PQR file with spaces between the fields and no chain letter, atoms N, CA, C, O and H, PARSE charges and radii, in Angstrom:
ATOM       1  N    MET     1     -16.056   -7.054    2.973 -0.4000 1.5000
ATOM       2  CA   MET     1     -15.556   -7.589    1.724 -0.0000 2.0000
ATOM       3  C    MET     1     -16.745   -7.939    0.849  0.5500 1.7000
ATOM       4  O    MET     1     -17.754   -8.452    1.333 -0.5500 1.4000
ATOM       5  N    SER     2     -16.626   -7.668   -0.414 -0.4000 1.5000
ATOM       6  CA   SER     2     -17.731   -7.958   -1.320 -0.0000 2.0000
ATOM       7  C    SER     2     -17.843   -9.460   -1.558  0.5500 1.7000
ATOM       8  O    SER     2     -16.853  -10.191   -1.521 -0.5500 1.4000
ATOM       9  H    SER     2     -15.806   -7.251   -0.808  0.4000 1.0000
ATOM      10  N    ASN     3     -19.050   -9.888   -1.799 -0.4000 1.5000
ATOM      11  CA   ASN     3     -19.291  -11.297   -2.081 -0.0000 2.0000
ATOM      12  C    ASN     3     -19.200  -11.552   -3.575  0.5500 1.7000
ATOM      13  O    ASN     3     -19.556  -10.696   -4.385 -0.5500 1.4000
ATOM      14  H    ASN     3     -19.854   -9.294   -1.829  0.4000 1.0000
ATOM      15  N    GLY     4     -18.724  -12.725   -3.930 -0.4000 1.5000
ATOM      16  CA   GLY     4     -18.641  -13.091   -5.333 -0.0000 2.0000
ATOM      17  C    GLY     4     -17.416  -12.518   -6.003  0.5500 1.7000
ATOM      18  O    GLY     4     -16.663  -11.751   -5.405 -0.5500 1.4000
ATOM      19  H    GLY     4     -18.435  -13.420   -3.272  0.4000 1.0000
ATOM      20  N    PRO     5     -17.226  -12.896   -7.245 -0.5600 1.5000
ATOM      21  CA   PRO     5     -16.038  -12.436   -7.978  0.2800 2.0000
ATOM      22  C    PRO     5     -16.059  -10.922   -8.196  0.5500 1.7000
ATOM      23  O    PRO     5     -17.097  -10.342   -8.513 -0.5500 1.4000
ATOM      24  N    GLY     6     -14.897  -10.296   -8.022 -0.4000 1.5000
ATOM      25  CA   GLY     6     -14.763   -8.875   -8.301 -0.0000 2.0000
ATOM      26  C    GLY     6     -14.548   -8.654   -9.782  0.5500 1.7000
ATOM      27  O    GLY     6     -14.401   -9.609  -10.545 -0.5500 1.4000
ATOM      28  H    GLY     6     -14.053  -10.767   -7.765  0.4000 1.0000
ATOM      29  N    LYS     7     -14.529   -7.382  -10.193 -0.4000 1.5000
ATOM      30  CA   LYS     7     -14.391   -7.091  -11.616 -0.0000 2.0000
ATOM      31  C    LYS     7     -13.009   -7.445  -12.158  0.5500 1.7000
ATOM      32  O    LYS     7     -12.819   -7.485  -13.373 -0.5500 1.4000
ATOM      33  H    LYS     7     -14.649   -6.606   -9.573  0.4000 1.0000
ATOM      34  N    TYR     8     -12.040   -7.704  -11.274 -0.4000 1.5000
ATOM      35  CA   TYR     8     -10.707   -8.117  -11.704 -0.0000 2.0000
ATOM      36  C    TYR     8     -10.403   -9.546  -11.259  0.5500 1.7000
ATOM      37  O    TYR     8      -9.242   -9.907  -11.061 -0.5500 1.4000
ATOM      38  H    TYR     8     -12.195   -7.672  -10.287  0.4000 1.0000
ATOM      39  N    ASN     9     -11.448  -10.354  -11.103 -0.4000 1.5000
ATOM      40  CA   ASN     9     -11.286  -11.727  -10.647 -0.0000 2.0000
ATOM      41  C    ASN     9     -10.378  -12.547  -11.570  0.5500 1.7000
ATOM      42  O    ASN     9      -9.516  -13.285  -11.093 -0.5500 1.4000
ATOM      43  H    ASN     9     -12.390  -10.061  -11.264  0.4000 1.0000
ATOM      44  N    ASP    10     -10.568  -12.420  -12.881 -0.4000 1.5000
ATOM      45  CA   ASP    10      -9.751  -13.202  -13.823 -0.0000 2.0000
ATOM      46  C    ASP    10      -8.264  -12.904  -13.646  0.5500 1.7000
ATOM      47  O    ASP    10      -7.439  -13.817  -13.676 -0.5500 1.4000
ATOM      48  H    ASP    10     -11.269  -11.820  -13.268  0.4000 1.0000
ATOM      49  N    LEU    11      -7.926  -11.645  -13.465 -0.4000 1.5000
ATOM      50  CA   LEU    11      -6.534  -11.246  -13.260 -0.0000 2.0000
ATOM      51  C    LEU    11      -6.000  -11.809  -11.945  0.5500 1.7000
ATOM      52  O    LEU    11      -4.847  -12.234  -11.870 -0.5500 1.4000
ATOM      53  H    LEU    11      -8.597  -10.904  -13.441  0.4000 1.0000
ATOM      54  N    CYS    12      -6.827  -11.810  -10.924 -0.4000 1.5000
ATOM      55  CA   CYS    12      -6.428  -12.335   -9.619 -0.0000 2.0000
ATOM      56  C    CYS    12      -6.178  -13.837   -9.691  0.5500 1.7000
ATOM      57  O    CYS    12      -5.188  -14.333   -9.154 -0.5500 1.4000
ATOM      58  H    CYS    12      -7.764  -11.465  -10.984  0.4000 1.0000
ATOM      59  N    VAL    13      -7.074  -14.558  -10.354 -0.4000 1.5000
ATOM      60  CA   VAL    13      -6.903  -16.002  -10.522 -0.0000 2.0000
ATOM      61  C    VAL    13      -5.617  -16.287  -11.298  0.5500 1.7000
ATOM      62  O    VAL    13      -4.861  -17.193  -10.948 -0.5500 1.4000
ATOM      63  H    VAL    13      -7.878  -14.155  -10.791  0.4000 1.0000
ATOM      64  N    GLU    14      -5.376  -15.511  -12.350 -0.4000 1.5000
ATOM      65  CA   GLU    14      -4.159  -15.695  -13.155 -0.0000 2.0000
ATOM      66  C    GLU    14      -2.901  -15.463  -12.314  0.5500 1.7000
ATOM      67  O    GLU    14      -1.944  -16.232  -12.409 -0.5500 1.4000
ATOM      68  H    GLU    14      -5.990  -14.775  -12.635  0.4000 1.0000
ATOM      69  N    ALA    15      -2.896  -14.418  -11.499 -0.4000 1.5000
ATOM      70  CA   ALA    15      -1.743  -14.129  -10.632 -0.0000 2.0000
ATOM      71  C    ALA    15      -1.515  -15.265   -9.649  0.5500 1.7000
ATOM      72  O    ALA    15      -0.380  -15.685   -9.425 -0.5500 1.4000
ATOM      73  H    ALA    15      -3.673  -13.793  -11.422  0.4000 1.0000
ATOM      74  N    MET    16      -2.598  -15.758   -9.063 -0.4000 1.5000
ATOM      75  CA   MET    16      -2.497  -16.850   -8.091 -0.0000 2.0000
ATOM      76  C    MET    16      -1.920  -18.097   -8.743  0.5500 1.7000
ATOM      77  O    MET    16      -1.048  -18.753   -8.173 -0.5500 1.4000
ATOM      78  H    MET    16      -3.520  -15.416   -9.245  0.4000 1.0000
ATOM      79  N    GLU    17      -2.404  -18.423   -9.933 -0.4000 1.5000
ATOM      80  CA   GLU    17      -1.918  -19.607  -10.642 -0.0000 2.0000
ATOM      81  C    GLU    17      -0.458  -19.459  -11.052  0.5500 1.7000
ATOM      82  O    GLU    17       0.332  -20.384  -10.864 -0.5500 1.4000
ATOM      83  H    GLU    17      -3.112  -17.891  -10.395  0.4000 1.0000
ATOM      84  N    LYS    18      -0.093  -18.317  -11.604 -0.4000 1.5000
ATOM      85  CA   LYS    18       1.292  -18.094  -12.054 -0.0000 2.0000
ATOM      86  C    LYS    18       2.274  -18.124  -10.890  0.5500 1.7000
ATOM      87  O    LYS    18       3.401  -18.599  -11.036 -0.5500 1.4000
ATOM      88  H    LYS    18      -0.735  -17.565  -11.757  0.4000 1.0000
ATOM      89  N    ALA    19       1.849  -17.618   -9.734 -0.4000 1.5000
ATOM      90  CA   ALA    19       2.722  -17.588   -8.562 -0.0000 2.0000
ATOM      91  C    ALA    19       2.666  -18.893   -7.771  0.5500 1.7000
ATOM      92  O    ALA    19       3.418  -19.081   -6.815 -0.5500 1.4000
ATOM      93  H    ALA    19       0.934  -17.232   -9.616  0.4000 1.0000
ATOM      94  N    LYS    20       1.764  -19.797   -8.179 -0.4000 1.5000
ATOM      95  CA   LYS    20       1.543  -21.037   -7.424 -0.0000 2.0000
ATOM      96  C    LYS    20       1.270  -20.702   -5.952  0.5500 1.7000
ATOM      97  O    LYS    20       1.813  -21.314   -5.033 -0.5500 1.4000
ATOM      98  H    LYS    20       1.153  -19.644   -8.956  0.4000 1.0000
ATOM      99  N    ALA    21       0.403  -19.702   -5.780 -0.4000 1.5000
ATOM     100  CA   ALA    21       0.101  -19.163   -4.445 -0.0000 2.0000
ATOM     101  C    ALA    21      -1.173  -19.768   -3.876  0.5500 1.7000
ATOM     102  O    ALA    21      -2.014  -20.291   -4.607 -0.5500 1.4000
ATOM     103  H    ALA    21      -0.038  -19.205   -6.527  0.4000 1.0000
ATOM     104  N    LYS    22      -1.294  -19.688   -2.581 -0.4000 1.5000
ATOM     105  CA   LYS    22      -2.495  -20.133   -1.881 -0.0000 2.0000
ATOM     106  C    LYS    22      -3.510  -18.989   -1.750  0.5500 1.7000
ATOM     107  O    LYS    22      -4.683  -19.213   -1.453 -0.5500 1.4000
ATOM     108  H    LYS    22      -0.611  -19.263   -1.987  0.4000 1.0000
ATOM     109  N    CYS    23      -3.031  -17.761   -1.977 -0.4000 1.5000
ATOM     110  CA   CYS    23      -3.903  -16.598   -1.880 -0.0000 2.0000
ATOM     111  C    CYS    23      -3.323  -15.483   -2.734  0.5500 1.7000
ATOM     112  O    CYS    23      -2.105  -15.331   -2.821 -0.5500 1.4000
ATOM     113  H    CYS    23      -2.078  -17.579   -2.219  0.4000 1.0000
ATOM     114  N    ALA    24      -4.190  -14.705   -3.361 -0.4000 1.5000
ATOM     115  CA   ALA    24      -3.751  -13.548   -4.144 -0.0000 2.0000
ATOM     116  C    ALA    24      -4.745  -12.411   -3.955  0.5500 1.7000
ATOM     117  O    ALA    24      -5.948  -12.618   -3.796 -0.5500 1.4000
ATOM     118  H    ALA    24      -5.179  -14.828   -3.290  0.4000 1.0000
ATOM     119  N    ILE    25      -4.199  -11.217   -3.979 -0.4000 1.5000
ATOM     120  CA   ILE    25      -4.995  -10.003   -3.901 -0.0000 2.0000
ATOM     121  C    ILE    25      -4.559   -9.121   -5.065  0.5500 1.7000
ATOM     122  O    ILE    25      -3.366   -8.902   -5.272 -0.5500 1.4000
ATOM     123  H    ILE    25      -3.222  -11.049   -4.107  0.4000 1.0000
ATOM     124  N    VAL    26      -5.515   -8.624   -5.812 -0.4000 1.5000
ATOM     125  CA   VAL    26      -5.221   -7.695   -6.894 -0.0000 2.0000
ATOM     126  C    VAL    26      -5.974   -6.403   -6.593  0.5500 1.7000
ATOM     127  O    VAL    26      -7.187   -6.410   -6.378 -0.5500 1.4000
ATOM     128  H    VAL    26      -6.484   -8.802   -5.643  0.4000 1.0000
ATOM     129  N    ILE    27      -5.240   -5.305   -6.582 -0.4000 1.5000
ATOM     130  CA   ILE    27      -5.842   -3.991   -6.376 -0.0000 2.0000
ATOM     131  C    ILE    27      -5.531   -3.172   -7.622  0.5500 1.7000
ATOM     132  O    ILE    27      -4.368   -3.016   -7.994 -0.5500 1.4000
ATOM     133  H    ILE    27      -4.256   -5.299   -6.757  0.4000 1.0000
ATOM     134  N    ILE    28      -6.552   -2.658   -8.252 -0.4000 1.5000
ATOM     135  CA   ILE    28      -6.390   -1.897   -9.487 -0.0000 2.0000
ATOM     136  C    ILE    28      -6.894   -0.478   -9.276  0.5500 1.7000
ATOM     137  O    ILE    28      -7.980   -0.261   -8.736 -0.5500 1.4000
ATOM     138  H    ILE    28      -7.496   -2.785   -7.950  0.4000 1.0000
ATOM     139  N    MET    29      -6.088    0.483   -9.710 -0.4000 1.5000
ATOM     140  CA   MET    29      -6.486    1.888   -9.669 -0.0000 2.0000
ATOM     141  C    MET    29      -6.476    2.411  -11.098  0.5500 1.7000
ATOM     142  O    MET    29      -5.484    2.274  -11.814 -0.5500 1.4000
ATOM     143  H    MET    29      -5.206    0.307  -10.148  0.4000 1.0000
ATOM     144  N    ASP    30      -7.580    3.005  -11.502 -0.4000 1.5000
ATOM     145  CA   ASP    30      -7.739    3.575  -12.842 -0.0000 2.0000
ATOM     146  C    ASP    30      -7.493    2.538  -13.942  0.5500 1.7000
ATOM     147  O    ASP    30      -6.860    2.840  -14.953 -0.5500 1.4000
ATOM     148  H    ASP    30      -8.386    3.116  -10.921  0.4000 1.0000
ATOM     149  N    GLY    31      -7.986    1.337  -13.744 -0.4000 1.5000
ATOM     150  CA   GLY    31      -7.873    0.302  -14.761 -0.0000 2.0000
ATOM     151  C    GLY    31      -8.956    0.431  -15.815  0.5500 1.7000
ATOM     152  O    GLY    31      -9.803    1.322  -15.751 -0.5500 1.4000
ATOM     153  H    GLY    31      -8.500    1.092  -12.922  0.4000 1.0000
ATOM     154  N    GLU    32      -8.916   -0.457  -16.769 -0.4000 1.5000
ATOM     155  CA   GLU    32      -9.891   -0.466  -17.860 -0.0000 2.0000
ATOM     156  C    GLU    32     -11.326   -0.519  -17.329  0.5500 1.7000
ATOM     157  O    GLU    32     -12.234    0.083  -17.903 -0.5500 1.4000
ATOM     158  H    GLU    32      -8.228   -1.180  -16.821  0.4000 1.0000
ATOM     159  N    ASN    33     -11.513   -1.243  -16.234 -0.4000 1.5000
ATOM     160  CA   ASN    33     -12.833   -1.366  -15.618 -0.0000 2.0000
ATOM     161  C    ASN    33     -12.975   -0.485  -14.383  0.5500 1.7000
ATOM     162  O    ASN    33     -13.834   -0.735  -13.536 -0.5500 1.4000
ATOM     163  H    ASN    33     -10.775   -1.732  -15.768  0.4000 1.0000
ATOM     164  N    GLY    34     -12.147    0.535  -14.277 -0.4000 1.5000
ATOM     165  CA   GLY    34     -12.202    1.428  -13.129 -0.0000 2.0000
ATOM     166  C    GLY    34     -11.413    0.880  -11.950  0.5500 1.7000
ATOM     167  O    GLY    34     -10.613   -0.043  -12.102 -0.5500 1.4000
ATOM     168  H    GLY    34     -11.450    0.738  -14.965  0.4000 1.0000
ATOM     169  N    ASN    35     -11.639    1.448  -10.789 -0.4000 1.5000
ATOM     170  CA   ASN    35     -10.985    0.991   -9.569 -0.0000 2.0000
ATOM     171  C    ASN    35     -11.660   -0.289   -9.092  0.5500 1.7000
ATOM     172  O    ASN    35     -12.864   -0.475   -9.266 -0.5500 1.4000
ATOM     173  H    ASN    35     -12.289    2.198  -10.665  0.4000 1.0000
ATOM     174  N    GLY    36     -10.872   -1.158   -8.493 -0.4000 1.5000
ATOM     175  CA   GLY    36     -11.465   -2.369   -7.954 -0.0000 2.0000
ATOM     176  C    GLY    36     -10.427   -3.281   -7.336  0.5500 1.7000
ATOM     177  O    GLY    36      -9.226   -3.018   -7.387 -0.5500 1.4000
ATOM     178  H    GLY    36      -9.894   -1.007   -8.352  0.4000 1.0000
ATOM     179  N    PHE    37     -10.923   -4.366   -6.749 -0.4000 1.5000
ATOM     180  CA   PHE    37     -10.026   -5.352   -6.170 -0.0000 2.0000
ATOM     181  C    PHE    37     -10.670   -6.718   -6.260  0.5500 1.7000
ATOM     182  O    PHE    37     -11.888   -6.850   -6.379 -0.5500 1.4000
ATOM     183  H    PHE    37     -11.899   -4.579   -6.708  0.4000 1.0000
ATOM     184  N    SER    38      -9.820   -7.730   -6.201 -0.4000 1.5000
ATOM     185  CA   SER    38     -10.292   -9.112   -6.141 -0.0000 2.0000
ATOM     186  C    SER    38      -9.375   -9.892   -5.214  0.5500 1.7000
ATOM     187  O    SER    38      -8.172   -9.638   -5.139 -0.5500 1.4000
ATOM     188  H    SER    38      -8.830   -7.622   -6.105  0.4000 1.0000
ATOM     189  N    VAL    39      -9.964  -10.836   -4.518 -0.4000 1.5000
ATOM     190  CA   VAL    39      -9.233  -11.709   -3.601 -0.0000 2.0000
ATOM     191  C    VAL    39      -9.633  -13.142   -3.910  0.5500 1.7000
ATOM     192  O    VAL    39     -10.815  -13.452   -4.057 -0.5500 1.4000
ATOM     193  H    VAL    39     -10.940  -11.042   -4.579  0.4000 1.0000
ATOM     194  N    ASN    40      -8.640  -14.008   -4.007 -0.4000 1.5000
ATOM     195  CA   ASN    40      -8.893  -15.439   -4.158 -0.0000 2.0000
ATOM     196  C    ASN    40      -8.006  -16.173   -3.176  0.5500 1.7000
ATOM     197  O    ASN    40      -6.848  -15.803   -2.981 -0.5500 1.4000
ATOM     198  H    ASN    40      -7.680  -13.756   -3.888  0.4000 1.0000
ATOM     199  N    ALA    41      -8.540  -17.207   -2.558 -0.4000 1.5000
ATOM     200  CA   ALA    41      -7.781  -17.978   -1.577 -0.0000 2.0000
ATOM     201  C    ALA    41      -8.246  -19.421   -1.588  0.5500 1.7000
ATOM     202  O    ALA    41      -9.398  -19.721   -1.901 -0.5500 1.4000
ATOM     203  H    ALA    41      -9.480  -17.508   -2.716  0.4000 1.0000
ATOM     204  N    THR    42      -7.329  -20.306   -1.242 -0.4000 1.5000
ATOM     205  CA   THR    42      -7.654  -21.726   -1.177 -0.0000 2.0000
ATOM     206  C    THR    42      -8.271  -22.105    0.161  0.5500 1.7000
ATOM     207  O    THR    42      -8.810  -23.202    0.312 -0.5500 1.4000
ATOM     208  H    THR    42      -6.392  -20.062   -0.988  0.4000 1.0000
ATOM     209  N    SER    43      -8.192  -21.201    1.132 -0.4000 1.5000
ATOM     210  CA   SER    43      -8.723  -21.493    2.470 -0.0000 2.0000
ATOM     211  C    SER    43      -9.220  -20.203    3.110  0.5500 1.7000
ATOM     212  O    SER    43      -8.625  -19.147    2.898 -0.5500 1.4000
ATOM     213  H    SER    43      -7.754  -20.310    1.010  0.4000 1.0000
ATOM     214  N    PRO    44     -10.288  -20.266    3.881 -0.5600 1.5000
ATOM     215  CA   PRO    44     -10.761  -19.081    4.601  0.2800 2.0000
ATOM     216  C    PRO    44      -9.726  -18.520    5.573  0.5500 1.7000
ATOM     217  O    PRO    44      -9.789  -17.342    5.926 -0.5500 1.4000
ATOM     218  N    ASP    45      -8.776  -19.344    6.009 -0.4000 1.5000
ATOM     219  CA   ASP    45      -7.736  -18.864    6.925 -0.0000 2.0000
ATOM     220  C    ASP    45      -6.961  -17.696    6.320  0.5500 1.7000
ATOM     221  O    ASP    45      -6.584  -16.765    7.031 -0.5500 1.4000
ATOM     222  H    ASP    45      -8.725  -20.301    5.722  0.4000 1.0000
ATOM     223  N    TYR    46      -6.727  -17.746    5.021 -0.4000 1.5000
ATOM     224  CA   TYR    46      -6.007  -16.648    4.365 -0.0000 2.0000
ATOM     225  C    TYR    46      -6.850  -15.377    4.372  0.5500 1.7000
ATOM     226  O    TYR    46      -6.322  -14.282    4.565 -0.5500 1.4000
ATOM     227  H    TYR    46      -7.034  -18.503    4.444  0.4000 1.0000
ATOM     228  N    ILE    47      -8.138  -15.518    4.165 -0.4000 1.5000
ATOM     229  CA   ILE    47      -9.027  -14.356    4.175 -0.0000 2.0000
ATOM     230  C    ILE    47      -9.040  -13.719    5.569  0.5500 1.7000
ATOM     231  O    ILE    47      -9.056  -12.494    5.688 -0.5500 1.4000
ATOM     232  H    ILE    47      -8.566  -16.408    4.008  0.4000 1.0000
ATOM     233  N    HIS    48      -9.033  -14.536    6.612 -0.4000 1.5000
ATOM     234  CA   HIS    48      -9.040  -14.017    7.979 -0.0000 2.0000
ATOM     235  C    HIS    48      -7.735  -13.289    8.318  0.5500 1.7000
ATOM     236  O    HIS    48      -7.728  -12.414    9.184 -0.5500 1.4000
ATOM     237  H    HIS    48      -9.020  -15.532    6.515  0.4000 1.0000
ATOM     238  N    ALA    49      -6.639  -13.635    7.653 -0.4000 1.5000
ATOM     239  CA   ALA    49      -5.351  -12.982    7.899 -0.0000 2.0000
ATOM     240  C    ALA    49      -5.227  -11.646    7.152  0.5500 1.7000
ATOM     241  O    ALA    49      -4.332  -10.857    7.454 -0.5500 1.4000
ATOM     242  H    ALA    49      -6.644  -14.345    6.949  0.4000 1.0000
ATOM     243  N    LEU    50      -6.097  -11.390    6.201 -0.4000 1.5000
ATOM     244  CA   LEU    50      -5.979  -10.196    5.359 -0.0000 2.0000
ATOM     245  C    LEU    50      -6.052   -8.863    6.099  0.5500 1.7000
ATOM     246  O    LEU    50      -5.212   -8.003    5.836 -0.5500 1.4000
ATOM     247  H    LEU    50      -6.824  -12.032    5.956  0.4000 1.0000
ATOM     248  N    PRO    51      -6.999   -8.639    7.004 -0.5600 1.5000
ATOM     249  CA   PRO    51      -7.065   -7.314    7.625  0.2800 2.0000
ATOM     250  C    PRO    51      -5.748   -6.892    8.283  0.5500 1.7000
ATOM     251  O    PRO    51      -5.297   -5.764    8.087 -0.5500 1.4000
ATOM     252  N    LYS    52      -5.137   -7.771    9.051 -0.4000 1.5000
ATOM     253  CA   LYS    52      -3.881   -7.420    9.711 -0.0000 2.0000
ATOM     254  C    LYS    52      -2.779   -7.179    8.680  0.5500 1.7000
ATOM     255  O    LYS    52      -2.012   -6.224    8.801 -0.5500 1.4000
ATOM     256  H    LYS    52      -5.503   -8.688    9.211  0.4000 1.0000
ATOM     257  N    MET    53      -2.702   -8.036    7.678 -0.4000 1.5000
ATOM     258  CA   MET    53      -1.680   -7.890    6.642 -0.0000 2.0000
ATOM     259  C    MET    53      -1.840   -6.569    5.890  0.5500 1.7000
ATOM     260  O    MET    53      -0.850   -5.888    5.621 -0.5500 1.4000
ATOM     261  H    MET    53      -3.325   -8.812    7.580  0.4000 1.0000
ATOM     262  N    LEU    54      -3.070   -6.205    5.552 -0.4000 1.5000
ATOM     263  CA   LEU    54      -3.312   -4.960    4.839 -0.0000 2.0000
ATOM     264  C    LEU    54      -3.006   -3.744    5.707  0.5500 1.7000
ATOM     265  O    LEU    54      -2.524   -2.731    5.201 -0.5500 1.4000
ATOM     266  H    LEU    54      -3.874   -6.759    5.771  0.4000 1.0000
ATOM     267  N    MET    55      -3.281   -3.832    7.009 -0.4000 1.5000
ATOM     268  CA   MET    55      -2.942   -2.726    7.913 -0.0000 2.0000
ATOM     269  C    MET    55      -1.429   -2.538    7.993  0.5500 1.7000
ATOM     270  O    MET    55      -0.942   -1.408    7.989 -0.5500 1.4000
ATOM     271  H    MET    55      -3.673   -4.655    7.420  0.4000 1.0000
ATOM     272  N    VAL    56      -0.687   -3.639    8.067 -0.4000 1.5000
ATOM     273  CA   VAL    56       0.775   -3.557    8.091 -0.0000 2.0000
ATOM     274  C    VAL    56       1.287   -2.944    6.788  0.5500 1.7000
ATOM     275  O    VAL    56       2.178   -2.096    6.805 -0.5500 1.4000
ATOM     276  H    VAL    56      -1.082   -4.557    8.071  0.4000 1.0000
ATOM     277  N    MET    57       0.721   -3.376    5.663 -0.4000 1.5000
ATOM     278  CA   MET    57       1.119   -2.812    4.372 -0.0000 2.0000
ATOM     279  C    MET    57       0.857   -1.312    4.329  0.5500 1.7000
ATOM     280  O    MET    57       1.706   -0.542    3.878 -0.5500 1.4000
ATOM     281  H    MET    57      -0.004   -4.066    5.650  0.4000 1.0000
ATOM     282  N    ALA    58      -0.313   -0.899    4.796 -0.4000 1.5000
ATOM     283  CA   ALA    58      -0.667    0.513    4.788 -0.0000 2.0000
ATOM     284  C    ALA    58       0.299    1.333    5.643  0.5500 1.7000
ATOM     285  O    ALA    58       0.708    2.425    5.249 -0.5500 1.4000
ATOM     286  H    ALA    58      -1.002   -1.525    5.162  0.4000 1.0000
ATOM     287  N    MET    59       0.661    0.808    6.807 -0.4000 1.5000
ATOM     288  CA   MET    59       1.611    1.510    7.675 -0.0000 2.0000
ATOM     289  C    MET    59       2.972    1.640    6.994  0.5500 1.7000
ATOM     290  O    MET    59       3.606    2.692    7.078 -0.5500 1.4000
ATOM     291  H    MET    59       0.328   -0.079    7.127  0.4000 1.0000
ATOM     292  N    LYS    60       3.428    0.582    6.319 -0.4000 1.5000
ATOM     293  CA   LYS    60       4.729    0.631    5.650 -0.0000 2.0000
ATOM     294  C    LYS    60       4.712    1.629    4.492  0.5500 1.7000
ATOM     295  O    LYS    60       5.679    2.367    4.299 -0.5500 1.4000
ATOM     296  H    LYS    60       2.913   -0.273    6.251  0.4000 1.0000
ATOM     297  N    VAL    61       3.634    1.659    3.731 -0.4000 1.5000
ATOM     298  CA   VAL    61       3.525    2.630    2.640 -0.0000 2.0000
ATOM     299  C    VAL    61       3.556    4.041    3.211  0.5500 1.7000
ATOM     300  O    VAL    61       4.238    4.913    2.672 -0.5500 1.4000
ATOM     301  H    VAL    61       2.849    1.060    3.888  0.4000 1.0000
ATOM     302  N    GLN    62       2.822    4.271    4.300 -0.4000 1.5000
ATOM     303  CA   GLN    62       2.804    5.582    4.927 -0.0000 2.0000
ATOM     304  C    GLN    62       4.205    5.980    5.411  0.5500 1.7000
ATOM     305  O    GLN    62       4.634    7.118    5.219 -0.5500 1.4000
ATOM     306  H    GLN    62       2.268    3.562    4.738  0.4000 1.0000
ATOM     307  N    GLN    63       4.903    5.045    6.030 -0.4000 1.5000
ATOM     308  CA   GLN    63       6.269    5.321    6.498 -0.0000 2.0000
ATOM     309  C    GLN    63       7.190    5.657    5.330  0.5500 1.7000
ATOM     310  O    GLN    63       7.995    6.583    5.422 -0.5500 1.4000
ATOM     311  H    GLN    63       4.554    4.121    6.186  0.4000 1.0000
ATOM     312  N    ASP    64       7.078    4.919    4.246 -0.4000 1.5000
ATOM     313  CA   ASP    64       7.901    5.192    3.063 -0.0000 2.0000
ATOM     314  C    ASP    64       7.595    6.569    2.485  0.5500 1.7000
ATOM     315  O    ASP    64       8.505    7.297    2.088 -0.5500 1.4000
ATOM     316  H    ASP    64       6.423    4.167    4.171  0.4000 1.0000
ATOM     317  N    LEU    65       6.314    6.924    2.439 -0.4000 1.5000
ATOM     318  CA   LEU    65       5.939    8.247    1.931 -0.0000 2.0000
ATOM     319  C    LEU    65       6.501    9.351    2.817  0.5500 1.7000
ATOM     320  O    LEU    65       7.017   10.351    2.318 -0.5500 1.4000
ATOM     321  H    LEU    65       5.575    6.333    2.762  0.4000 1.0000
ATOM     322  N    GLU    66       6.402    9.171    4.126 -0.4000 1.5000
ATOM     323  CA   GLU    66       6.929   10.163    5.061 -0.0000 2.0000
ATOM     324  C    GLU    66       8.447   10.268    4.950  0.5500 1.7000
ATOM     325  O    GLU    66       9.000   11.367    4.990 -0.5500 1.4000
ATOM     326  H    GLU    66       5.983    8.358    4.531  0.4000 1.0000
ATOM     327  N    ALA    67       9.118    9.133    4.811 -0.4000 1.5000
ATOM     328  CA   ALA    67      10.578    9.137    4.677 -0.0000 2.0000
ATOM     329  C    ALA    67      10.981    9.814    3.379  0.5500 1.7000
ATOM     330  O    ALA    67      11.968   10.548    3.345 -0.5500 1.4000
ATOM     331  H    ALA    67       8.669    8.240    4.779  0.4000 1.0000
ATOM     332  N    GLY    68      10.239    9.580    2.322 -0.4000 1.5000
ATOM     333  CA   GLY    68      10.519   10.233    1.038 -0.0000 2.0000
ATOM     334  C    GLY    68      10.296   11.726    1.109  0.5500 1.7000
ATOM     335  O    GLY    68      11.053   12.494    0.515 -0.5500 1.4000
ATOM     336  H    GLY    68       9.437    8.984    2.350  0.4000 1.0000
ATOM     337  N    ALA    69       9.272   12.147    1.823 -0.4000 1.5000
ATOM     338  CA   ALA    69       8.990   13.568    1.969 -0.0000 2.0000
ATOM     339  C    ALA    69      10.104   14.265    2.757  0.5500 1.7000
ATOM     340  O    ALA    69      10.466   15.402    2.454 -0.5500 1.4000
ATOM     341  H    ALA    69       8.658   11.522    2.305  0.4000 1.0000
ATOM     342  N    LYS    70      10.639   13.583    3.759 -0.4000 1.5000
ATOM     343  CA   LYS    70      11.730   14.154    4.549 -0.0000 2.0000
ATOM     344  C    LYS    70      12.978   14.325    3.696  0.5500 1.7000
ATOM     345  O    LYS    70      13.699   15.312    3.846 -0.5500 1.4000
ATOM     346  H    LYS    70      10.345   12.660    4.005  0.4000 1.0000
ATOM     347  N    LYS    71      13.243   13.372    2.798 -0.4000 1.5000
ATOM     348  CA   LYS    71      14.415   13.462    1.914 -0.0000 2.0000
ATOM     349  C    LYS    71      14.287   14.624    0.941  0.5500 1.7000
ATOM     350  O    LYS    71      15.286   15.214    0.530 -0.5500 1.4000
ATOM     351  H    LYS    71      12.658   12.571    2.676  0.4000 1.0000
ATOM     352  N    MET    72      13.031   14.954    0.570 -0.4000 1.5000
ATOM     353  CA   MET    72      12.795   16.025   -0.393 -0.0000 2.0000
ATOM     354  C    MET    72      13.018   17.402    0.245  0.5500 1.7000
ATOM     355  O    MET    72      13.312   18.371   -0.455 -0.5500 1.4000
ATOM     356  H    MET    72      12.219   14.475    0.904  0.4000 1.0000
ATOM     357  N    ASN    73      12.880   17.485    1.567 -0.4000 1.5000
ATOM     358  CA   ASN    73      13.029   18.787    2.258 -0.0000 2.0000
ATOM     359  C    ASN    73      14.454   19.118    2.519  0.5500 1.7000
ATOM     360  O    ASN    73      14.749   20.170    3.088 -0.5500 1.4000
ATOM     361  H    ASN    73      12.641   16.698    2.135  0.4000 1.0000
């Protein structure tokens, strides 16, 4: 994980505040400042939980893509 604020840090902070969240992740693809991500958390515990959470998300996206491809055939 990169150290310091990411190029989309302001957007991440805004999302966290609006959601009244303890942690927020913003992932941007082809944004004004290019691709990037930012993570903000109130506790390191949330940062330590991220790898597993992101792996689960990736698996679910992959499953959805595969299920969609099967429907198209």
